[in-house]
N, C-alpha and C positions, 0 to 999 in steps of 0.2 A: 560849514560849522553849524551845529544845531543851536537855535537861539535860546537864551536863558529862559524866556517865557514859556517855550515848549517843554523844557526840562522841568520847570516849576509845575506846569499843568499836568505832566506825566505823574509826577510824585503825589499831586493832589488827588487825582482821579483814580489812581491805582488802589484797589482794595488790597492792602498788605496781607491781611488774614487769609483772604482767598487765595492769593498768590503763593504764600508759603504753605498754606494748607494743602496744596496739590502735591507737595513732597514730604511734608512733616505733619504728623497727626497732632493737632493742637488741642489743648484743653483750657477753657476760660479759668482764669484766677484773678478775681477782682477786676481790675481795669484792663488788664493784659491777658495774654494767652501763653501757655508753655507747651514745651515739647522736647523731644530728643534732638540734640543739635545734629544738623545734617553735615557739619563741617569736621566733627571729630567723633570717636567713638565714645559713648557714655551709656550708662544704665539708668541714672537718675536724671530726669529732665533738668536742664540748666539753661535751656534756649528760651528767651522770653521775646514776645512780639507785643508791641504797644501801638495799636492802630490809631490812637488819638494823636500821638506824637509822630507816627509814621517812620518808626525805626524799630530794629530788632537788636538783641544783644544776647551773647551767650557768656554766662559767668564762668564757664569751664575753659574755653579756648579763646576768649575775649574778642571774637568776631563780632563786629557791629556795623550797622549801615542802614540805608534806605532800600526801597524797592528795586531801584537801579543797581546798587551794590549786591543785593542778593542774586539777582540774575547774572551779574558779571562773575561772582564767586562760584555759584552753583553750576552755571553752564559754561563758564570760561570765555564769556563773550567780551568784547571790547566795550567801552563806555557808549559809543554811538550805536553799536549793535543792540545793547540792552535797551537804550531809550527807544529805538525804533520798534523793537519787540513790543515793549510795553505800551507805546503810543498806538500801535496797530491793535493791541488787545483792548485799549480803552476808547478806540475810534477817534483818536486825535490825529489830525494832520500835522506832520512835522514841518515846522517852519525853520528855515536855514537862513543864517546871516549871509546872504549872497546877493549879488546883482541879478537882475532878471536873466541876463545872458548866461551867467554862471549857473543859475538855477536850471535853466533849460538844458545846458550842457550836462549837468549832474544827473537830471531825470533821464536824458537820453542814454547816458552811460549805465544807469541803473537798469533801465528796461532792456538794454542790450545784454547785460549779464543775466538778467532774469530769464530771457530767451534761451540762453545757453544752459542754465540750470534746468529749465523745462524739457529741453531736448535730452539731456542726460537722464532725467527722470523717466521719460518715455522709453529711452533705450534700456533702462534697468528693468522696467515693467515688461518690455518684449523678452529680454533675456530670462526673466523669471518664469514667464508663461511658456517659453520654449523648453524650459526644464521641467515644470510642474503641470503645465496646462493652465488655461485661464478660463474666463467666462465663456462657454460655448466652444472651447477649443481643446484639443489634446496636446500632450507634450510632442515635441519634434520627434519623428521616428528614430533619429540617431542620438537622442538625449540619453539613452541607456549608457553610452560611453561616459558621460558626466556622472551618472548615477553610480557606475562601477568605480570610478575614481573616488568618489565620496565614500563608497563602501569600503574601498581598500584602506582608505584613511580612518576607518572606524567611524564615520559620520553618515550612516545610511539615512536616505530620504525616504520616510515612510509615508503611507497615505494617512491623512488626518483622521482618527477615529474618536476624537474628543478627549483622549487621555493626555496628561501633561507629558510633554516629550521635550527635554532640554535641548536635544540635538536639533529637532525640527525648529524649535523657537530660535535657536542661534542661527541656523541657516536662513531663516526668514529675516532676523534682524540685520544680518550682513548682506541681505539681498543677492544671495548666491544664484546664479543663473547659468544658462547655456547659450552660447553664440552659435547659430545653426551653420551646418556645413553648406558650402556654396558661396557664390560671389556676392550676392545682393539681397539676402534675407532682410537685414535691417534697413537697407536702403529703400526697399520696397515698402516696408512698414511705415517709415517715416514719411514717405510720398503719399501713402494712403491717409496719413494723419494731417496732411496739408503742411508738412514741415519742409522748408527749403533745404536741400542737400548742402547748401553753403553753411548753414548752421551746424550741420552734422560734421562738416569738414573742420569748422573752427574749433571744435572740441575733440577732434581726433578720432571721431567715430567712423568717418567716411574718408576715402582717399580718391582723389581725381584720377581718372584713367589717364595713362601716358599717351595713348593714341585714341583720338576720337573724343566725344563728349561723354558725360556722365560720371558716375562715382561707383566704387565698390566698397565692400565692408573690410574694415581694418582687422576686426576680430572674427575668425571663422573656425568652426569646430573647436570651440575652447570652453573650458570651465571658467565662468566669469565671477569676479569679485568686484562689487560696487565700491568705489572709494568716496567717502563722504567727508565733509568739513565738520567742524565742531557744532554747526547748527543742523546737521542732519542732511544737507543738500548733497546730491550726487555730483561730484566734480570730475571724476575720472574713472577709469576701469583698469583692471589687471586680469589678463587671461591666461590660463594654464593650458599647455598643449595636451591633446588627447590622442590615443591611438588612432591611426587611420582606418576608416572602414574599408573593407575589401571591394574591389570592382564589381563583384557579383552582387554584394548587398546593395551597392549604390544603383545598379541596373534594376534589381527587383523592386526598388523604391521609386525608380524614375528620377533619380537626383543627379545632377551633374555639379562639377565644381573644380577646384584646383587639383591638378594631378599630384600625388605624393612624390617628393623628391627622393629617389633612391640613393643618391650619393651623400645626402646630408639630412640630419634630423632637424625638425623645426625647432626655434627657440623655446625653451621650456616655458617662459614667460614673455608676454608682449604686454607693455604698459602704454597707457594713453601718453601722448606728447603733452608738453606743457601748453597751456591756453590762457586766455584772459581770465578764467576762473580757477586755474590750477597751476601751482608752482610746486614740484615735488618736494623740494627742501624745506617747505613751510607747513606741510601736513603730515599727519601720522595715521596709518591704517588702524582702524578700530577704535580711535580716541572717542568718537562720538558715542559708540556702544559702551565704551568702558568709563566714561567720565564720572558717573556717579560712584562707581566702585573705586575709582582712583582717589576721588575726593574723600570718601569714607575712610579708605585704608591709609591714606597720606603718602602713598607711593604708587608708582606704576611699574609693571614688569615689561621691559623692552626685549623683544624677540626679533629674529631675523626675518621671518617669512609670514606670508598671509595666512597659510594653512596652520602655522604654529599658533597665530592668534585665535582663529576660529575653533581649533582643537581645544585650546585651553578654555575659552569662553564656554564651549558645549559641556565641559566637564567642571564647571563651577568656578573656574579661575577668571573672573570677569575684569580684572584690572590689567590684562595683557594688551599690548599695542605693538606696532612695528613701523620702522622706516619704510619708505615707498621706493624700493628699488635703488636706493642711494645710500651713501654713507650717512650716518648720523650727523645732523648738521646743528649749528647753534640755534637756528630758528626752531627746529623741532624740540630742542631741549628747553627753549623759552616757553614753547607752547605747553609742554608738560608741566612747567613751573607755575602756569596759570592755575592748574588744578591740584598740585601736590608739590612738596618741597624735595622729594627724593625719588630716585628711580633704582631699580634692580636690573642689572644687564644679564640676561639669560640667553647668551648666544651660543651657537652650536660649538661642540667641543674640538672642531678641526683647526687647521692653520688659519683659515679665513675668519672663523669666529674669534680666534685669539687676537688677530690683527684688528678686527672691528672693536674688540674690548679695548685695546690700546688707544685706537683713534677716538673713542668716545670721551676720553678725559678732557680734551680741550673744549668741546662743546659744553659739557656739564660744568667746567669751571666759568666759562663765559656767562652762562645762565644762572650761576649760582645754585646749581641743582646738585644735591648730595647724592652720590653714586655708590652702590655696592655691586659686587660681582658674585653670581651664583655659577658654580663651575659644573659643567656637564661632562660626563666621560667622552673620550675621543669617539667620533663617529655616531654620537646620539644627538638628536635635536629635541626640542621641547615636545613636538608633535609625537615622536617616537615614545619619549618617556611617558606622556600622559596616556597614550593608547595602550601601551603594554603594562604599565605599572600603576596607573590611575593617578588621580589628582593629589593624593597624599604624598606620593613620591616627589611631585613637583613642589609641593608645599615644604617638604623637608629640606630640599636643596635651596629653595629661596630663603628659608628661615636660617640656613647656615651661611648665607652669603656674607662675604668680608667687604670691607672698604676697598674702594678701587685702587687707592694708592697703596695699601698694604698688599693687595693682590699683584700689582705691578712690580712691587719690591720683590715679592716672592718668586714671581715668574723669572726676574732677571737673575736672582741669586740662588735659584733652586739648586740643591746640592748636587745630584746627579748630572743635571744639564750643565751647570756651571763648571763642575770638575771635569767633565768630559770635553770642554771646549778648549780652543787654543788659548795661549796667554794673551795675545792681542785681543781676542774677543772677550775674555774675561776682564781685561782692563776697560774695554768699551762698555761692558755691562755695569761695572762699578761706577764709571763716570755717568752712565744714563741714570742710575739710581740717585746719584748726588744731584744731577740736574732736575730730577723729579722733586727732590727735597727743596731745592732752591726756588723752584717755580711756585711752590705752595704759599699762599697768601696767608691762610689762617694759622696764627702762630701756635694754637693749641694742636691743630691736626699736624703741623709741621713737626713739632716737638714729639708727638706720639709716634709719627712715622719714622722719625729719626731713631728713636729708642728701638722700634721694631727692626729697622735696617741694621742697627748695631747688634741686636740679638741674633739675627740671621747670619750676619758676618761672622760672628763668634763661633758659629757652628761649622765653619768651612775650615779646611786644612790645605794650605798651599805651600809646597815645598817643605813639609814637615812642620810648618808654623801655623798656629791658630790665632788670628788677630782678635783684639778686644773689641773692636768696632769698625765701621765702614771705612774711616780714614786709614786705619792701620791695614785693612784689607787692600785698599788701594796701593799702599806703600810696598806691602809684600808682593803683590802682582808686579809692580814696576821693578822691584829688585830682582825678582825671578827672570824678568825679561832682559835685564842688563847683565845678569851672570852669564859667563861663558859656559857652553854646554858640557865641558869636561870637568867643571868645578863641582866638587861634592857639595851636598847639602849640609846645612849646619847640624850639629849633634842635637838630638831631640830626647827629651826625657820620656820615661814611660807614660806619663799622662798626656803626651802629645804636644807639650809646650816647648818652644825653643829654649835653650839654656841661656841665650842672650838676655840681657836685662833691659832691652830697649823699651819694653812695654810698661816699665814701672820706674818712675823717677821719685815718687813719694809713695808712701804706704796708703793702702786703700782706707785705712782707719782715719788718717789725716783728712783725706778728701771727703770722707763721710762727715767728719766733724765740722768742716767748713760749710759743707752743703746744708747740714742742719741748722747752722746759725743763720744761713740765707733764708731758709724756710721760716725760721723763727721770727725774723724781722718782719716778714710779710704777714705771718699770723698775728703779731701784735698790731700792725697797721695794714689791713688788707687793701686800703685804698691806694697803697703803692703799686698795686698791680696795673693801674691806669697811667702810671709815670712813664713816659718815653724812655727816660735814662735807665730806669729800672728793667723795663722791657728787654732792652739790648743786654743787660747785665745777666738776665736769667738764661740766656742762650748757653751758658757754660754748664748748665746743670744736666744730669743724666740719671737713669735709673729710677728708683722709687721716689726720690725727692722731685724729679721732673714730673712724675704722673701726679704727685700731690699738688704741685703748682697748677697743672691743668685742672684738677678737681676745684681748687680755690677759684680759678677763673670762672668756672662754670657755675659756681654758687655764690658769686659776689655781685651785689649791685649797690650803688651809692645810696639808694633810697632805703634798702633793708639791711645793708652790711653783709657780712659773711654768714650764710645759713650754716651754722655749726654742725647741726645734726646731719644734713645732707653731705656736707663736706667730709665729715668723719667716716660716713658710710662708703665713700669712694677712695678713701685713703688706703694705700697698700699696707698690709698687716705689719711688716717689719718697722714701720715709723708711725703706726697708729697711736702708740703710747706717748711718744714724743709730742706728736701734734696735739693730742688731747690735754697733756700737761701744759703745754705752751698757751693754749687757748683759755685755760683756767687761770694760769698765773703768767702774765705777760712780763717781759723784762724791761723793755723800753717804755719811757713815760712820754716822749714826744716823737713825733713822725720823723723830723729831720735827723735825729740821731739814730733811728732805725735805718733810715735810708743811707746815711753815710756808712754805717757798719756793713750794710748789704753790699754796697758797692766796693768797699775795701775787701770784703770776703771773695767778691766775684773776681776781682783782680788777682787775689791769691791762687784762686782756682785756674785763671788764665795762665799765670806765670808757670804753675805746675804742668799745665798742658803743653806749654811751649818747652819746658825742660824735658818733658817725655819725648817731644818731637826732636829736640836737639840731641838727646841720647840716641834716639833711633838713627839719626843721620850719621853721628860719630861712630856708632857701632858699625854701620854699614861701611864707612870709610876705612875702619880698622880690620875688619874681619873678611871683607869682600875684595877680591882682586879686580877692582873696577879700574877703567882707563881714566886718563886725565879729564877727558870731556864729561864723563859720568860724574867724577868727583866734583868738577866745577858745577855741574847742574845740581847736585845735591846741596852744595854750599849756597848757590844762588837761591834755591828753594828756602833754605833756613833763613837767609837774609831777608828775603820777601816776606816771610811769615813774621819776622820781628818788626819789619817796617810796616807791616799791615795792622798795627795796633795790639798785638798779642797772638796774631795768627789764627783766630778762631773763625768759623764759617759764619 
């Protein structure tokens, strides 16, 4: 633990203006300095730095803090990492509240890790020089295979001529290199640098020979990607396979190495194994390079592969990152959250990409990360799209991204896909959507997602019947499953609706009138939105009134009350007039009366919903030739809904 005295000394000796001035152009204004905030987009400076008091504050996004906070927020560092960086910058020795033995142990562990970082840095330099050439050396004679792969990807490595070249800058920023053909190119290089092969083995660069002594290179004849942590330290590598050189070419160059395996192709990618400085589920490829752009834009673009990240950065989309040969993890989601509150999932349009999109929901929810999905055409990846159609095409797809929950609902209830599946699969899909809604913790998001699911459900036709919402869709599918195959479907009107009356127990006009009264109670006393009893009562609302409730929640605070202008701007047009009139002329004088009326109206809606469910069950019993077991199941369902306190989800 870093001592409080060290933390205080770091704050005292850090020149806050000089520190922030490295990333923000500051202008003196009286006793403070101002500039454009590095934490959000703005055109007029609202970011103030007060060196005398040792803190900064943005009047736009409300970010505030000390020098330590600035490094943590801007660089995504932990508290200890930020203190150490500033201490080193100020020439302060970090004193830790440890015993002498613990201090020696911590210093030894730190030195051991520093040695591993140094080995990876040397390896990255070796791979870069093998690709480009270094001081007094030429590129490796087989590096042309790596050049050709980059060229094929639209990322040609050109000789530096002084001109600005975004592609060359990106390849350098990502430390792209070439692992030479042969058994021991890197092994020999590290030995020449006085590095023990044991250190190379600990970080997975070298592999001990199975017979005899010595080591050989793990990465051979591969295009190399350096993997860095958020501090820019090289912690691992990823190597892409390249075409094998011909025996004649190897002979002419006097090179020897592993013989190509005719019966099987090499793995497309080989990644470093985990080590004391690398755990793949806790890091993201490209985050160090993307960190400033992610912070500025307020979101990251998550793609699948290393080449996708490099290709997007080279074309000006600098907030792209990728998992490292693994499924997206909660640790990676939390790492993104240190830089931005949101992520756009831009996975490939194939089956694997869709599976990865579904799997990303749990990590995003655990990290509190807002997620949207940008859909790519089948068979297209971000690298293809950027190379063939340019960055604008990628930007358009990202701009049109939809919420992850909405995307998953659409995917499950897609018209063609849903209609072409078997009845058991349809039922499984409906129940999967219901589970998605039940898992959602945010009441606003859950309500909006339920409305969307109901809207999608109403567009489906099952057995000649078009349900009103998700629950009725589930019942229709269940009924279709229980109906004997030779039983005809029910008569359907030209509009596509069943002639049965199960979908309406009361007129829509009555439901709307009651819903408006509930909304009116809340507009009279918006503080009721925070009442737990009222929160539960609002679950019965749907349609435009439910959307108005969401808008009210988003624009209410106890300090400021309901922001009427912002609220009305978000209210659906059909109820805008009612909402505006109720805000101008409230009905209730005391909150207790408004709450009591709201709860009573909620019960009325709940009773009507239960009546519709009862009507649906009785209609099914009367008009369907169901067996005794099915009849008992239907009656049991109705009883359970009544016993459940009105049968609402």
